[in-house]
KEFI-770843 format. One record per residue: residue number from 1; x, y, z of N, C-alpha, C, O in turn. Coordinates in steps of 0.001 Angstrom, whole numbers. Each point is the difference from the previous one (the first is absolute). Last residue first. Layout:
BEGIN
+-----+---------+---------+---------+---------+----------+---------+---------+---------+---------+---------+---------+---------+
! num !  n.east ! n.north !    n.up ! ca.east ! ca.north !   ca.up !  c.east ! c.north !    c.up !  o.east ! o.north !    o.up !
+-----+---------+---------+---------+---------+----------+---------+---------+---------+---------+---------+---------+---------+
! NUM !       X !       Y !       Z !       X !        Y !       Z !       X !       Y !       Z !       X !       Y !       Z !
...
+-----+---------+---------+---------+---------+----------+---------+---------+---------+---------+---------+---------+---------+
This chain:
BEGIN
+-----+---------+---------+---------+---------+----------+---------+---------+---------+---------+---------+---------+---------+
! num !  n.east ! n.north !    n.up ! ca.east ! ca.north !   ca.up !  c.east ! c.north !    c.up !  o.east ! o.north !    o.up !
+-----+---------+---------+---------+---------+----------+---------+---------+---------+---------+---------+---------+---------+
!  83 !   22127 !   20590 !    8953 !    1411 !      590 !    -435 !     -33 !     190 !   -1446 !     984 !     450 !    -586 !
!  82 !   -5356 !    -221 !    4159 !     709 !     -842 !    -847 !    1236 !     701 !    -542 !      46 !    1221 !    -148 !
!  81 !   -2006 !    -293 !    5042 !    -181 !      385 !   -1316 !     763 !    -922 !   -1054 !    1108 !    -455 !     287 !
!  80 !   -3214 !    -774 !    4767 !    1229 !      300 !    -707 !    -456 !     428 !   -1431 !    -942 !    -547 !    -573 !
!  79 !   -2224 !   -1155 !    3785 !     737 !     1176 !     717 !    1285 !     374 !    -685 !     697 !     873 !     516 !
!  78 !   -2504 !   -5629 !   -1880 !    -800 !     1141 !     648 !     898 !     929 !     787 !     949 !    -406 !     670 !
!  77 !     991 !   -2391 !   -4910 !    -289 !     -226 !    1294 !    -744 !    1161 !     657 !     356 !    1145 !    -281 !
!  76 !      26 !   -2994 !   -4745 !     156 !     1285 !     642 !    -411 !    -259 !    1437 !   -1203 !    -107 !     239 !
!  75 !     907 !   -3488 !   -3363 !    1253 !      632 !    -282 !     228 !    1197 !     868 !    1171 !     266 !     274 !
!  74 !   -5288 !   -2848 !    -566 !    1011 !     -529 !     980 !    1329 !     487 !    -246 !     883 !    -346 !     785 !
!  73 !   -4810 !    1696 !   -3446 !    -118 !      458 !    1513 !    1141 !    -585 !     866 !     367 !     571 !    1027 !
!  72 !   -1176 !   -1477 !   -5866 !     598 !     1330 !     326 !       2 !     358 !    1432 !     746 !     871 !     447 !
!  71 !   -2533 !   -4992 !   -1943 !    1374 !      -58 !    -428 !     658 !    1364 !     302 !    1182 !      76 !     335 !
!  70 !   -5918 !    -717 !     625 !     949 !     -777 !     886 !    1453 !     182 !    -405 !     856 !     203 !     861 !
!  69 !   -4050 !    1601 !   -3750 !      81 !      771 !    1261 !     833 !    -728 !     973 !     828 !     643 !     646 !
!  68 !   -1436 !   -2794 !   -4514 !     691 !     1133 !    -353 !     216 !     956 !    1214 !    1037 !     620 !     234 !
!  67 !   -3773 !   -4537 !     -25 !    1416 !     -404 !    -107 !     787 !    1156 !    -248 !    1126 !     -10 !     497 !
!  66 !   -5755 !     662 !    -567 !     390 !     -338 !    1346 !    1579 !    -345 !      23 !     712 !     430 !     908 !
!  65 !   -2799 !     287 !   -5096 !      54 !     1242 !     746 !     519 !    -211 !    1370 !     824 !     787 !     466 !
!  64 !   -1349 !   -4549 !   -3130 !    1140 !      834 !    -524 !      71 !    1397 !     743 !    1065 !     564 !     250 !
!  63 !   -4595 !   -3637 !     688 !    1216 !     -553 !     562 !    1079 !     965 !    -472 !     848 !     369 !     812 !
!  62 !   -5061 !     696 !   -2615 !     148 !      348 !    1403 !    1161 !    -609 !     650 !     471 !     641 !     940 !
!  61 !   -1263 !   -1878 !   -5333 !     218 !     1406 !      30 !     141 !     472 !    1441 !     942 !     732 !     306 !
!  60 !   -1921 !   -5232 !    -996 !    1278 !      377 !    -566 !     413 !    1453 !     100 !    1126 !     384 !     317 !
!  59 !   -5595 !   -1738 !     619 !     888 !     -499 !    1109 !    1546 !     302 !    -400 !     777 !     478 !     826 !
!  58 !   -4110 !     332 !   -3984 !    -206 !     1044 !    1056 !    1015 !    -446 !    1063 !     721 !     853 !     517 !
!  57 !    -953 !   -3850 !   -3920 !     523 !     1216 !    -394 !      -8 !    1049 !     950 !     977 !     738 !     122 !
!  56 !   -3183 !   -4825 !     818 !    1422 !     -163 !     -70 !     784 !    1266 !    -477 !    1076 !     286 !     526 !
!  55 !   -5717 !    -284 !    -759 !     353 !       50 !    1477 !    1511 !    -197 !       0 !     681 !     769 !     679 !
!  54 !   -2625 !   -1116 !   -4894 !      81 !     1303 !     530 !     456 !      47 !    1393 !     808 !     861 !     345 !
!  53 !   -1312 !   -5218 !   -1937 !    1049 !      669 !    -739 !      99 !    1527 !     390 !    1102 !     469 !     285 !
!  52 !   -4631 !   -3382 !    1474 !    1410 !     -245 !     463 !     998 !     740 !    -536 !     891 !     446 !     723 !
!  51 !   -5547 !    -333 !   -2175 !     219 !      632 !    1228 !    1541 !     -87 !     538 !     585 !     930 !     556 !
!  50 !   -1928 !   -2950 !   -4652 !    -581 !     1307 !    -135 !     143 !     899 !    1357 !      78 !    1229 !     -28 !
!  49 !    1254 !   -5883 !    -385 !     995 !      882 !    -715 !    -559 !    1431 !     -66 !     765 !     964 !     -23 !
!  48 !   -3550 !   -4265 !    2067 !    1351 !      -14 !     656 !     940 !    1085 !    -590 !     604 !     821 !     692 !
!  47 !   -4704 !   -1646 !   -2865 !    -108 !     1015 !    1136 !    1145 !    -171 !     879 !     264 !     965 !     718 !
!  46 !    -656 !   -3998 !   -4207 !     312 !     1351 !    -602 !     -58 !     971 !    1094 !     797 !     939 !      -7 !
!  45 !   -1866 !   -5372 !    1061 !    1475 !      246 !    -239 !     359 !    1260 !    -440 !    1063 !     535 !     315 !
!  44 !   -5618 !   -1976 !     162 !     622 !      485 !    1250 !    1525 !     149 !    -168 !     618 !     786 !     717 !
!  43 !   -4592 !   -2141 !   -3676 !     984 !      883 !    -414 !     842 !     746 !    1244 !     504 !    1123 !     -33 !
!  42 !   -4032 !   -4633 !     406 !     745 !     -341 !   -1217 !    1105 !     923 !    -426 !     945 !    -392 !    -683 !
!  41 !   -4029 !    1339 !    4523 !    1081 !     -977 !     247 !     803 !    -393 !   -1301 !    1219 !    -151 !      74 !
!  40 !   -3914 !    4560 !    1563 !    -247 !     -988 !    -979 !    1154 !    -878 !    -117 !    1017 !     390 !    -574 !
!  39 !   -1855 !    2518 !    4479 !    -657 !      716 !   -1167 !    -425 !   -1048 !   -1115 !   -1175 !    -134 !    -340 !
!  38 !    3607 !   -1297 !    4316 !   -1344 !      417 !     262 !    -734 !     589 !   -1263 !   -1172 !    -269 !    -262 !
!  37 !    5615 !    -975 !    -209 !    -706 !    -1273 !     281 !   -1441 !     427 !     538 !    -934 !    -767 !    -237 !
!  36 !    3953 !    4158 !    -631 !    -223 !     -710 !   -1217 !    -833 !   -1136 !     212 !    -869 !    -279 !    -826 !
!  35 !    2550 !    2649 !    4632 !   -1084 !      852 !    -818 !    -450 !    -697 !   -1214 !   -1193 !      40 !    -302 !
!  34 !    4780 !   -2094 !    2735 !   -1460 !       13 !     679 !    -949 !     633 !    -649 !   -1105 !    -509 !    -193 !
!  33 !    5297 !     832 !   -1721 !    -470 !    -1364 !     -31 !   -1280 !     -79 !     682 !    -983 !    -485 !    -560 !
!  32 !    3361 !    4487 !     817 !    -508 !     -284 !   -1341 !    -751 !   -1338 !    -126 !   -1081 !    -115 !    -579 !
!  31 !    3484 !    1091 !    4566 !   -1222 !      736 !    -121 !    -768 !    -171 !   -1335 !   -1215 !    -185 !     -65 !
!  30 !    5538 !   -1724 !     587 !   -1044 !     -628 !     744 !   -1330 !     585 !      25 !   -1027 !    -669 !    -113 !
!  29 !    4493 !    2957 !   -2119 !    -278 !    -1293 !    -650 !   -1047 !    -767 !     688 !    -981 !    -439 !    -599 !
!  28 !    2846 !    4262 !    2639 !    -925 !      296 !   -1052 !    -429 !   -1102 !    -797 !   -1145 !      -6 !    -451 !
!  27 !    4408 !    -641 !    3718 !   -1226 !      251 !     684 !   -1041 !     447 !   -1166 !   -1154 !    -423 !      59 !
!  26 !    5412 !    -362 !   -1599 !    -582 !    -1305 !     528 !   -1342 !     354 !     668 !    -989 !    -691 !    -246 !
!  25 !    3493 !    4249 !   -1252 !    -456 !     -703 !   -1117 !    -728 !   -1256 !     447 !   -1059 !    -357 !    -517 !
!  24 !    3180 !    3168 !    3650 !   -1203 !      464 !    -500 !    -682 !    -752 !   -1112 !   -1222 !     -89 !    -119 !
!  23 !    5509 !   -1257 !    1753 !   -1045 !     -119 !    1141 !   -1326 !     547 !    -591 !   -1011 !    -699 !      70 !
!  22 !    4680 !     989 !   -2970 !    -278 !    -1531 !     246 !   -1252 !      37 !    1021 !   -1043 !    -621 !    -208 !
!  21 !    3027 !    4925 !    -727 !    -742 !     -516 !   -1100 !    -423 !   -1462 !      79 !   -1014 !    -362 !    -597 !
!  20 !    3540 !    2418 !    3954 !   -1238 !      601 !     -29 !    -885 !    -518 !   -1123 !   -1201 !    -238 !     125 !
!  19 !    5826 !   -1191 !     155 !    -891 !     -511 !    1085 !   -1359 !     525 !     -22 !    -927 !    -795 !     158 !
!  18 !    4009 !    2500 !   -3277 !    -435 !    -1354 !    -271 !    -808 !    -720 !    1073 !    -904 !    -796 !    -255 !
!  17 !    2517 !    5254 !     931 !    -907 !       -6 !   -1214 !    -441 !   -1490 !    -249 !   -1184 !    -294 !    -166 !
!  16 !    4460 !    1171 !    3393 !   -1232 !      277 !     546 !   -1151 !     -45 !   -1099 !   -1155 !    -349 !     248 !
!  15 !    5649 !    -254 !   -1533 !    -359 !    -1154 !     952 !   -1497 !     254 !     436 !    -851 !    -886 !     -69 !
!  14 !    3077 !    4166 !   -2459 !    -458 !    -1059 !    -730 !    -570 !   -1227 !     708 !    -885 !    -739 !    -432 !
!  13 !    2581 !    4750 !    2665 !   -1137 !      201 !    -637 !    -470 !   -1076 !    -885 !   -1214 !    -156 !    -137 !
!  12 !    5387 !    -513 !    2702 !   -1336 !      123 !     768 !   -1153 !     376 !    -854 !   -1002 !    -696 !     161 !
!  11 !    5007 !   -1917 !   -2541 !     -64 !     1257 !     776 !   -1366 !      90 !     649 !    -956 !    -629 !    -453 !
!  10 !    2765 !   -4313 !    -555 !    -404 !     1136 !    -774 !      14 !    1300 !     937 !       0 !    -124 !    1225 !
!   9 !     912 !   -4417 !     272 !    1195 !      713 !    -448 !    -406 !    1296 !    -934 !     847 !     801 !    -397 !
!   8 !   -4036 !   -3928 !    2293 !     538 !      604 !    1093 !    1229 !     786 !    -480 !     392 !     922 !     715 !
!   7 !   -2728 !   -3603 !   -3684 !    -821 !     1183 !     282 !     778 !     805 !    1126 !      19 !    1230 !     -28 !
!   6 !    1883 !   -5354 !   -1371 !     -50 !      971 !   -1084 !    -668 !    1191 !     318 !     462 !    1062 !    -416 !
!   5 !    -687 !   -4538 !    3617 !    1403 !      523 !    -240 !      75 !    1111 !    -984 !     501 !    1090 !     275 !
!   4 !   -4615 !   -3610 !      75 !     150 !      925 !    1138 !    1425 !     735 !      55 !      95 !    1187 !     312 !
!   3 !   -1007 !   -4622 !   -3696 !    -652 !     1268 !    -224 !     152 !    1004 !    1174 !     256 !    1184 !    -218 !
!   2 !    3680 !   -4751 !    -521 !   -1447 !       44 !     137 !    -591 !    1411 !    -265 !     646 !    1042 !    -111 !
!   1 !    3910 !   -3647 !   -1766 !    -446 !     1124 !     812 !   -1388 !      19 !      74 !    -605 !      10 !   -1072 !
+-----+---------+---------+---------+---------+----------+---------+---------+---------+---------+---------+---------+---------+
């Protein structure tokens, strides 16, 4: 079983949380690397963690919120009241 299969079988909030954390964590890591190389190259690896980890946490939180909204919105068709 591949990673994409395992992630696609998860419920919507969990799937969105993982995707958000990976995307923003990767972007934060790249930004941290650039900032670290400009500021002080010998410690650039720490800047990757220093910016990438909080960005990944924010991405996971944002993905969880978006996933919860998406999971709740498809169950109630527009124009109908929930049963």
